[in-house]
C-alpha positions in Angstrom: 131.7 88.2 121.3 133.9 86.6 118.6 136.7 89.1 117.9 136.1 91.1 114.7 133.0 89.2 113.6 130.2 91.0 115.3 128.7 87.6 116.0 128.0 86.1 119.4 129.0 82.7 120.7 125.7 80.8 121.2 124.3 77.7 122.5 122.7 75.0 120.3 119.1 75.9 120.9 118.2 72.2 120.6 115.1 71.0 122.5 114.8 67.8 124.4 113.8 66.0 121.1 117.0 67.1 119.4 115.1 69.4 117.1 115.9 73.1 117.0 113.4 75.1 119.0 111.7 78.1 117.3 109.7 80.6 119.3 106.9 82.3 117.3 105.4 85.6 118.5 101.8 86.3 117.5 101.1 82.6 117.2 97.2 83.2 117.5 97.4 85.7 114.5 97.4 85.1 110.8 101.2 85.6 110.3 102.3 83.8 113.4 99.7 81.0 112.9 101.0 80.5 109.3 104.5 80.2 110.7 103.5 77.6 113.4 101.7 75.5 110.8 104.6 75.6 108.3 107.2 74.8 110.9 105.1 71.8 112.2 104.7 70.6 108.6 108.4 70.8 107.9 109.0 68.4 110.8 112.5 69.8 111.4 111.7 72.0 114.4 110.0 72.1 117.8 107.6 75.0 117.9 107.0 77.2 121.0 103.9 79.4 120.3 104.0 82.7 122.1 100.8 84.5 122.9 99.4 87.0 125.5 96.6 84.5 126.2 98.0 81.0 126.3 94.8 79.6 127.9 92.9 80.5 124.8 95.5 79.3 122.3 94.1 76.5 119.9 97.0 76.2 117.5 99.5 73.5 116.8 102.5 74.6 119.0 104.5 71.9 120.8 104.6 74.3 123.6 102.5 77.4 124.5 104.1 80.2 126.5 102.8 83.6 127.7 104.6 86.5 126.1 103.7 90.2 125.9 105.9 92.6 123.9 104.8 95.4 126.2 105.9 93.5 129.2 109.7 92.8 128.7 109.7 90.8 132.0 107.7 88.0 130.2 110.2 87.6 127.3 113.1 86.0 129.1 111.3 82.8 129.8 109.5 82.9 126.6 112.7 82.7 124.6 114.8 80.6 126.9 116.4 77.8 125.0 115.3 78.9 121.5 117.3 78.4 118.4 115.2 80.8 116.4 112.7 83.5 116.8 110.0 84.8 114.5 108.7 88.3 115.5 105.7 90.1 114.1 104.1 93.3 115.8 100.7 94.8 115.6 100.8 98.5 114.5 97.1 98.8 114.6 96.7 98.3 118.3 96.3 101.6 120.1 99.4 102.8 121.8 101.7 100.4 120.1 105.4 101.4 119.9 106.9 99.0 117.4 110.5 100.2 117.8 110.2 99.7 121.6 108.6 96.3 121.2 111.2 95.1 118.6 114.0 96.4 120.9 112.6 94.4 123.8 112.3 91.2 121.7 115.8 91.5 120.3 117.3 92.2 123.7 115.6 89.1 125.2 116.7 87.0 122.2 120.3 88.2 122.6 120.2 87.3 126.3 118.8 83.8 125.4 121.6 83.4 122.8 119.2 82.9 119.9 121.0 82.0 116.7 118.5 83.0 114.0 116.0 86.0 114.3 113.4 86.6 111.7 111.5 89.9 111.6 108.3 90.6 109.7 108.8 94.1 108.3 107.5 96.4 105.5 109.1 98.9 103.1 110.1 102.3 104.3 107.6 104.5 102.5 109.2 107.7 104.0 112.6 106.8 102.4 111.1 105.5 99.2 108.8 108.5 98.5 111.3 111.1 99.7 108.9 112.0 102.5 106.0 112.6 100.1 103.8 109.9 101.6 103.2 109.2 105.3 102.3 105.5 105.9 103.3 104.8 109.5 102.2 101.2 109.5 104.9 100.6 106.8 107.6 103.0 107.8 107.4 102.2 111.6 108.3 98.6 110.9 111.0 99.5 108.5 112.7 101.7 111.0 113.0 98.8 113.4 115.1 96.8 110.8 118.3 98.4 112.1 117.7 97.0 115.6 117.7 93.5 114.2 120.7 94.2 111.9 122.9 95.6 114.7 122.1 92.8 117.2 124.8 90.5 116.0 122.8 87.3 115.6 124.6 84.6 113.7 121.7 84.7 111.3 118.9 87.2 110.6 116.3 87.5 108.0 113.5 89.9 107.0 110.3 88.8 105.5 107.7 91.1 104.0 104.1 90.3 104.1 102.0 91.5 101.1 98.6 93.2 100.7 96.4 90.4 102.0 94.0 88.9 99.5 91.7 88.6 102.6 91.4 92.4 102.9 89.0 92.2 99.9 86.5 90.1 101.8 87.1 91.9 105.2 88.0 95.5 105.9 88.0 96.4 102.2 85.1 94.3 101.1 83.1 95.7 98.2 80.1 97.8 99.2 77.0 99.2 97.5 77.7 102.5 95.6 75.7 105.5 94.8 74.8 104.1 91.4 73.5 100.9 93.0 76.4 98.9 91.8 78.6 96.8 94.2 82.3 97.4 94.3 85.0 99.7 95.4 85.6 103.5 95.6 89.2 104.1 96.3 91.8 106.7 95.8 94.0 104.9 93.4 94.1 104.7 89.6 92.6 101.3 88.7 94.9 100.9 85.6 98.1 101.1 87.5 99.7 97.8 88.6 101.1 98.6 91.9 99.8 96.0 94.5 102.0 93.1 95.5 99.4 90.7 96.9 99.2 87.3 98.5 97.6 84.8 100.7 99.0 85.4 104.1 98.8 81.7 104.9 101.7 81.2 102.5 104.1 83.3 104.6 104.9 80.5 106.9 106.6 78.4 104.3 109.1 81.3 103.5 109.8 81.6 107.2 110.2 77.9 107.8 112.4 77.7 104.7 114.6 80.5 105.9 115.1 78.7 109.3 116.0 75.5 107.5 118.4 77.2 105.0 120.2 80.0 106.9 123.1 79.7 104.5 120.7 80.9 101.7 118.6 83.3 103.6 120.2 84.2 106.9 122.4 87.1 106.2 120.0 90.0 106.2 118.1 88.9 103.0 114.5 90.4 102.4 112.0 87.8 101.4 108.7 89.2 100.2 105.6 87.0 99.8 104.1 87.9 96.5 101.4 85.7 95.0 100.3 88.2 92.4 101.1 91.8 91.2 97.9 93.5 90.1 96.0 96.7 89.4 92.5 97.1 90.7 91.3 96.5 87.1 93.1 93.2 87.2 91.4 92.3 90.5 88.0 93.3 89.2 88.4 91.5 85.9 89.6 88.3 87.7 86.5 88.4 90.0 84.0 89.2 87.3 85.3 86.4 85.0 84.4 84.1 88.0 80.8 85.3 88.0 80.8 88.6 90.0 79.6 91.9 88.8 81.9 94.4 90.7 82.5 98.0 89.8 85.3 100.5 90.6 85.4 104.2 91.0 88.5 106.3 91.6 87.8 108.9 94.3 89.9 111.9 95.6 92.0 111.1 98.6 90.3 113.9 100.7 86.8 112.4 100.0 88.0 108.9 101.0 89.8 110.2 104.1 86.6 111.5 105.6 84.8 108.1 105.4 85.9 106.3 108.7 88.5 106.4 111.4 91.9 105.4 109.9 90.8 106.1 106.3 93.5 108.9 105.8 96.3 106.4 106.3 94.6 103.7 104.2 94.0 106.3 101.4 97.7 107.4 101.7 98.7 103.8 101.4 96.9 103.5 98.1 98.4 106.7 96.8 101.8 105.2 97.7 101.0 102.0 95.8 100.1 104.0 92.7 103.2 106.0 92.8 105.8 103.5 93.9 104.1 100.0 94.1 103.7 98.1 97.4 107.3 96.9 97.5 108.6 100.3 96.3 111.3 99.0 93.9 112.2 96.3 91.5 112.2 93.2 93.8 112.2 90.5 91.3 115.3 88.9 92.7 114.0 89.0 96.3 110.8 87.5 95.3 112.5 84.7 93.4 114.6 83.9 96.4 111.6 83.9 98.7 109.9 81.3 96.4 113.0 79.2 96.2 113.3 79.3 99.9 109.6 78.3 100.4 110.0 75.5 97.8 107.0 76.6 95.7 105.1 79.3 94.0 102.7 81.1 96.3 98.9 81.1 95.6 97.9 83.5 92.8 94.8 85.6 93.2 92.5 83.8 90.8 93.1 80.5 92.7 92.5 82.1 96.1 89.4 83.9 94.9 87.6 80.8 93.6 87.8 79.4 97.2 87.4 82.5 99.2 85.3 84.8 97.2 82.2 82.7 96.4 79.5 84.0 94.1 76.1 84.2 95.9 73.7 82.1 93.9 71.4 84.0 91.7 72.8 87.5 92.4 76.3 87.7 91.0 77.5 88.8 94.4 79.5 87.1 97.1 79.2 86.7 100.8 82.0 88.5 102.4 84.2 86.9 105.1 86.2 88.6 107.8 89.8 89.5 108.4 90.9 89.8 112.0 94.7 89.9 111.7 96.5 92.9 113.3 98.0 94.2 110.1 94.8 94.0 108.1 95.2 97.1 106.0 98.3 95.8 104.1 
């Protein structure tokens, strides 16, 4: 330890090519995959893709190494020689203990003398709402922030993924309603602007920018990805202007909560958005810094929708795609 600084003496983390080596957890998922692509495009780093199934990995990593957050014995080799680490966890997998997983990753990173640790977190709904709303897939991540903060890395950064645009063609795709219209029935006031949204493929540029500029975003900054800030009426108006004919009905939370496994938490999430917004506070300065670090404005919803929400010829409806990322309900 450096006396009085709380920082550790560390190695260079340089690979054989002379480029800093970044280890990326979840490299086969949407967040990790975005980070790998952005790091490779930046050309400043060597990328080690971490995945539980390296034989199946088809991404762009310079190296592919097996790593399982539930098997701490796999993490030492996975992080050896790394300058930086990007960590994302999967709350939606049954039995996941995110605090335990983050602690394991941080411990292995400390042992590997990693300089810069970036953790994909979410707002603390319990704290923001004074305990009124229970959204474990948000709060569970937020409660792990302290583990990263207290580790004593030379640099650490928090990124916040948004409500994925892709949810609207996947797990939350519009469905036929009782009145024969096609659209959404959700427990949220459609007039309230409360949803910070984005194309998750843009997240990697924020992460790569933070690794490249630790002087600007390596001291515990929170960097949210926000491509748009919308109400559900805004979402539907945007889509219908592009040729769709979608509807929206606000339904009681209790009615929505009975629809499918996991619906109670999804419904509670929408109620939180309505009361406090996705990010839970005025985050304008954080969003501006994230965009500065990324080097561009993220994709807005209308642009994304034109490419990913196509109108089915002759019907005014679109063909839904799929969303497979672990944190698909955000």
